[in-house]
N, C-alpha and C positions, 0 to 999 in steps of 0.2 A: 769613147768606145763603150764606157760603162752604161750609157743610156741606150745603146744599140739594141740589146735584147728586148727591152720594154717597148722601144719605138717600133721595132719590126713586128712584135706581137700585136700591138694595138692597130698598127697600119693594116695588117693582114686580116684581123678578125673583128675590127670595129670600124675603122675609117672606110676601107674598101667595101664591106657589105652595105654600109650606110650610103655610100655613093651609088651603089647599084640600085638601091631603092629610089634614089633621086632620078636615075636614068630610066627606070621602069615606069616612073610616074609621068614622064614626058615623052616616052617613045612608043606609046600605045597607038592603036589605030585612030585615025582622024586628026592627027596633028599633035604638036607638043603640049598644047593646053586642053586637049580634048577631055582627058580624065578629070582635070580640075573643073572644067565647064560642066561635065556630066554630074559631078558630085555637088557643086554649088547650085545647080539648077534643080536639084531634087529637094523639095520642101521637107521630106522625111530626113534626109541626110543633114540638111542645115539645122533642123530642129535638134538632132542628136548632137551635132557639133556645139550648138549653143548650150544645150543641157550639160554637156561635159564641162564646158568652160565655167558655167555658173556653179556646178557642183564642186569643182576643184577649188574655185575661189571661196565658196561658202565653207567647205571643209577646212581650208587654210585659216580663214578668219575665226571660225569657232575654236580651232585648235589653239590659236594665239590667245584668245580670250580666256580659255580654260587653263592653258599652260603657264601664262605669265605669273599669276600669284604663286603657283606651285614652284616655279623655277626661282622666283624671288626668295621664297622661304628656304629652298635648298641652298641658295648662295649665302644665307645669313645664319644658318644653324651649324652646329659642330657635333662631333662625337656620335653617339648612338642615333640621334635623330637624323643626322645627315646620312648615316649608313642605311637607315630604314628607307628614307625618301629616295635615295639613289638606288637601293636594291629593288624597290617596287618598279621604278622605271626600267631598270636593266632587265628584270624578269619579263616585263611586258614587251620590251624591245626584242628580246631573244626568243620569246614564245612564237612558235610557228604560226604563220599567217593562216595556214589551213586549220590549225587548232582553233584559233579565234573565229574564223569564218564558220566552221561547223558549230561552234558555240552560239554564234549569232543566229544561225538557222533555227536552232532549238529554241532560242529565246523569242524569236519573232514569228515563227510559223503559226499556222492556224492551230488553236488549242495549245499553243506554246505558253511560256511563262508569262509574257506580257498580255497575251490575249485572255488567259484565264484570270489574271489579276484584275484586268479592267472589267471583265464580266462579273467578278466577285463583288465589285463596287456598284453593280447595278447598271452599268453602261452597256452599249452595244459592243459587238465583237470588234477587236482592233488587231488586224493582221498587218504587221509592218513588212513582212517578207514580200517582195515583189513591188515595193514602192520606192520612190526616190528618197522619201524620208528615212526609210529603213536603211538604205544604202548609205545615206549621209551619216547617220548615227554610227553605223558600224565602221565606216571609214575614219571618222573622227577618233574613235577609240583606238584604232590601229595606228593612226598617224601621230597621236599625242607624243610619244617618245621622240619622234623626229623634230618636234617643235621644242620640247623641254630642254634637250641637250644644247642646241645652239643658244637658247636664252640663258641657260645656266653658264655656258662657256663665256658669255659676255658679262653677265652680272657679277661673276666671281672676281672680275678684274676692276670693278667700279670702286673707286676710293671713297669710303664712307665719310672721310673728312670733308669732302665737297658738300655732302648733304648737311653735315654739322655746320659748315660755314654758311650755307644758305639759310638755315634756320636761325643762326646767330645774327644774321642781318635782318631778321624780322619776317622772313617768308614762312607761311604756314605749310602744313604737310602737303596739301594739294599743289600749291605753287612750287614747292621744292620738287615734287614728282614731275610736274609738267615742264618745268624750266631746266631741271638738272638731270634727274634720274632717267626720264624717258628718252631724252636725246642721247644720253650715254649708252642706253640699252638698245638703240636702233640697229646697230650691226647684228645683234642676235635676233631682233624682231624680223628684219628683212631676210636674213639668212634662213631662219626657220620657216618663214612664210613661203619663200621661194622653193625650199626643199620639199615642203608638204604639197605645194601647188603642182610642182613638176611630177612628183610621185603619184599624186591623185589623178593627173591628166591621163597617165598610162596605166592606171590600176585596173586589173582585170578580174582578180579572184572574187572580191566582194561584189562588184556589179554582176558578175557571172553567176554567183551562187545565191546571193541575197536579193538581187534585183530581178527584173523580168524583161523579156524581149520587147514588151510594149514601152518600157521606160529605160531602154538600153543606153549605154554610154558609147563613146567612139571606140574604145578598146574592144568592146564586144562586137561592134560592127566590123572592125578590121579583122578580127578572128573569124567571123562569119564569112566575110568576103574571100578569105583564104581557104577555109576548110569546107565550106558548103557551096558557095557560089563559084569558087575557083577563079575569081577575077583579080589576078595579081596586080595589073596596072591600076585599077581603081583603089585597091587596098593600099598600094604604094602612094597614090595621091592623097588618100585620107591620112596616111602616116605623115606625109610631108606637111600637111595642114596642121596636124597635131604638133609636130616639131616646131613649126613656125610660131604657134601659140606659146610654146615653151620658151623659145628664144626671145620673143618679144618681152617676156618677163625677166628672163635670166640675164641677158646682155646688159641692159641698163643697170641692173643690180650689181653685176660683176665689176662695173667701173668704179664702184665705191666700197663694196663690201665683199668679204669672203663668203660665198654661198655654197662652197663645195666641201669644205673640210670640217665644218662646225659640229657635225653629228658625233664624230669620234674624238674631237678635241676636248681636253680638260675634263673628261668624265671622271668624277670622283675627286677632283682637285679641291683642296681646301685653302683657305686664306683668311686672315683677319681673325677677329674674335667674335664669339657668339653674343648675340644681343636678344633681348626679349621682344616679342611681337604680339600683335593683337590676336585675340582668341579666334577671330573669324578666319585668320590665315591657316591656323591648324585644322579648323573644321573643313576649310576648303581643301586642304591637302589630303585629309582623310577621305573626303568625298571623291577626289580625283583618284586616290589609291584604290578605292572600291571600284570605280569605273574601269581602271586599268586591269585589275586582277579578277574581279568577281565573274564576268562573263565566261572566262576560260575555265573556272572551277566547276561550271555546270557539267562539263564533259566527264568528270570523275564518276558521279553516280550513274551516268548513262552508259558507262563501260561494264556495268554489272547487271543488266536486265536479264530476266529469265525468258523473255520472248524477243522476237524480232521487231523492235519498236524504238522510236526516239521519244516516247512519252516521258515527261518529267513530272514528278519522280517516277522511277520504275515501279511497277506493281508487283514484281517478283524479282528475285536476285539469283545471279549465276556468274561463274568465272569462265564460262566456256568460250567467251569471245577472245580472251587472252590466249587460250589454247588454240583457237582458230587462227589467230595472228601468227603464232610461231609454227603452226602446222600447215599453213597455206602458202604455197610457193609464190603466189602473186604478192602477198603481203610481206612475208619474211624476205623473199628475194629482193623486193624493192627497198627494204631497210638496208640490206647488205650493200646494194648498189649505191644508195645514198651515202652510206658511210665511206665507201671506197672513193666515190667521186669527191666528197667533201674533203677527205684527207689529201688527195692528190691536188685538189684546187688550193688548199691551204699552203701546201709546199710550193707550188708554182707561183702563187700570189706573193708569198714572202720573198722568193728569189727575185722576181721582177721588181718588187717594191724596194728591196735593198739595192739592186742594181741602179734603179732610177734615182733613189735618194742619194747614193754615193756620187753619182754624176752631177746632181744639182748642187752639191756642196761646193763644187769647184767652178761654178759659173757665175756670171754677173747677176745682179738682182733682177734686171729686166728679162734676161734669158731664163733665169730660174722660175720666174712667174709664168713665163710662156710654157715651159716644159711641165710645170706643175698643173697648169690648166689642161694641157694635153692628156696627162695621166688621169686627171679627174673628169675628163669629158664624158665618159659613160654615165657618170652620176647625174648629169643634167639632161640626159636624153630619156624620154619616157620609155619604160620597160617594154611596152608592146612594140615599139619601133625597133629596138635592139633584137627582140625575138623574131620579128619578121625578117630583118636584115640577115641575121645569122642563119635562119631557116633556109633562105634562098641560096646563100653561098654553100651551106653544108649539103644541100640537095644536089648541087653540082659536083661538089668534092667528095661525096659519098661518106660524110661524117655524121649524118643523122642516125640516131639510135646506136651510137657507138660510145664507148667509154672516153675515147679521145675527144669526140665532139662535145660530150657533156663537160669534161674538164676544161676545155678551151672556152666554151660558152660561159660557164660559171666563173671562170677566172676574169673574163671581161667585166662581169658585174661586180666581182668581189675585190678587184684590184684597187679601186678608189678607197674602199673601206680599210684595206690592209696597209695602203701606202701612207696615210696620214699619221698613224701612230709611229711607224718606222721613221718617217721624215722628221717628226717632232723629236724623237729620241736622238736622232743624229744631230739635229740643230743644237741640242743641249750637250752634246759630247765635246769634251775638252780635247782639241786637236793637238795639244802639247804632248798628250800621251802617245800619239802616233809618232811624233818627232823623237820622243824618248825611245820608243821601240826601234826606230830606224837607227838611232845613234848607238844602240846596243847590237846592231847587226841583223835585225829582223827585216826581211823583205816585205813587200806589200801584201803578199798572200798570208805570210805568218802574222803580220800585224792585224790583218782583217779578222782572221780566225782566232787569234790568241788575245787580242786587245779590243778591237772595235765591237765585234758581234757579242762577246760576253757582256760588255758594258751597256749595250743597247738592248739587252735581253728583254726588259719589260715592254719595250715597243714591239719587239718581235712576237712576244706572247700575245699582246693585245691585238696586233694586226692579224696574227694567225687565227685567234679566236673569232674575230669579225669575219674573216674569210671563210672559216669552217661553217659558221652559222648562216652566212649569206648563201653559201652553196647548198647546205643541207635543207634550207627552207625555200629554195627557189622553185617557183611554180610555172610562171608564164613561159619563159624560154624553154623549160623542160617539156611543157605541153606541146610545143611546136616540134621539138627534135626527138621526142620519145617514140618508141615503137612497141610492137607486141612482145618483143624479146627483151627489151631493156627499158625500164621506166623507174623513176625514183619514187621514194615514199610519198612526197607531196603530190605527185601526179596520180599515184594509186589512190590516195585519199580523195583527190578532186574527182576522179572518175567514179569512185564509189559513192560519194555523197550526191553527185549530180545525176546518177542513174539508178540508184538502189537504196533501200533501207537496210543497212548492214551495220549493226552496233560494233563491228570490228573496228570501224573508224574511231569510235569512242575509246576503245582500248588503246589504239595507236596514239590517240591524242593525249590520253592520260600518261602514257609512258614518255611522250615527248615533253609534257609538262615537267615530269620528274627530271628528265635530262636537262631541261632548261635551268631548273633550280640548282642542280648539281654543277652546271657550267658556271652560273653566277657565283655560287659559293666558292668553287675552285678558283675562279679568276680573282675573287676578293682575297683569298688566302695567299695566292701567288703575289698579288700586288703588295700585300702587307710584308711578305717575305723580302721582296725586292727593296721596299722602302725602309726596312729595318736597318739601323746603322750597324756596321761591322767593326 
């Protein structure tokens, strides 16, 4: 019975909408394969499909190559160095995707930072905005944390004595890495690659803002088919092809590795002793840290221009854009809406996560794995498909452009992220404490609220933080279900940068950056408080 609330919620707002997309893709005019035939017979659509597949694979591979040395160093250092390396990744992970997207627009636009730098070296103009190369670079920067955390989660558990044993038997460093360390790190490699690949397949914001219609990806095409062409059956068929590509990668990987929970697992965990490392590892980590943080810092000076411009650096200075943010109903109202939706999403996600985690504790291992996969299923479905599915159902149920609709939709996306920390905390909980409570006369409700929940508080805080940030930063689903009377801050930022030159978005981005830093510092302080012996 404890699993019932979570099962009903996901069945109603995830499984059923997805099944409707499947039905719409096969029930259009001309027969049940007509939409797929129309899509695959179009050279333009097939080219977009292949471009999406290649881009996602390229982004995933580049993220792996960049993140592997960084994650290795994270797993081998301790103290302040580990705090710095982890903090850099957390700040990047929690920084709004709209903040980073806007930053990349400024960096890559004509007469932007890259273009002006290249021209200063005597070369021709280099405008990366509107190119597949520009989209790939921006996506790699945004996806890096999704690769680093799974790698770190695996590497932190590798016993260094195995490496010492290999070297004591005469193996050199390369042989030890190839024969011992690399195979042991494969769970993190596969999990990270799959997570980045799936996310990249359905990524919409960067391709929509940094890319161009001539070089569009499948997520942009699906959005266009829905909002411009109004061809729902063809958009559904395109979504199913996208989902098929995702499943072809995910299902084989799931048979051997955990590809769903690695992003939130073991973040910040330590183990073993610190050892010295080659200087190039520290230089590599410094370069990766700059890549993760520097683009977002561009928005800070852009929030103080004296004129309406995205020129960097500003030629004059003013604080009027902050005044405009708080004085304009569209901007300030969207901020309040985002905070309200995120708080409600956080509460609902934690309730459903606790309910599911408590139920799984009392099941067999095989059933527990099945239920866990069910709860984590939204994580392995590209976001644009979830957006289309929820939009269609909410249109029928009258939930578009409502607070209820936003909270439900955001909870579907946030639940996998909040569930893993809660489940991990419960797995480490000593069940003898429940038995002690029962022997002293405490019923199940009293035991839950007086014993279990207080002792798994770190997992609740971590899960709640993830749910809040996922909701507050959500763009794609919000674009589909928003209206003129209700829109969240990321939607307001997206529409602003897509249609106008308004430095108010830079002011909003700067404040979101500050909020991100405060969230990371606050979570770090809470983590230390929970870990402090009493």
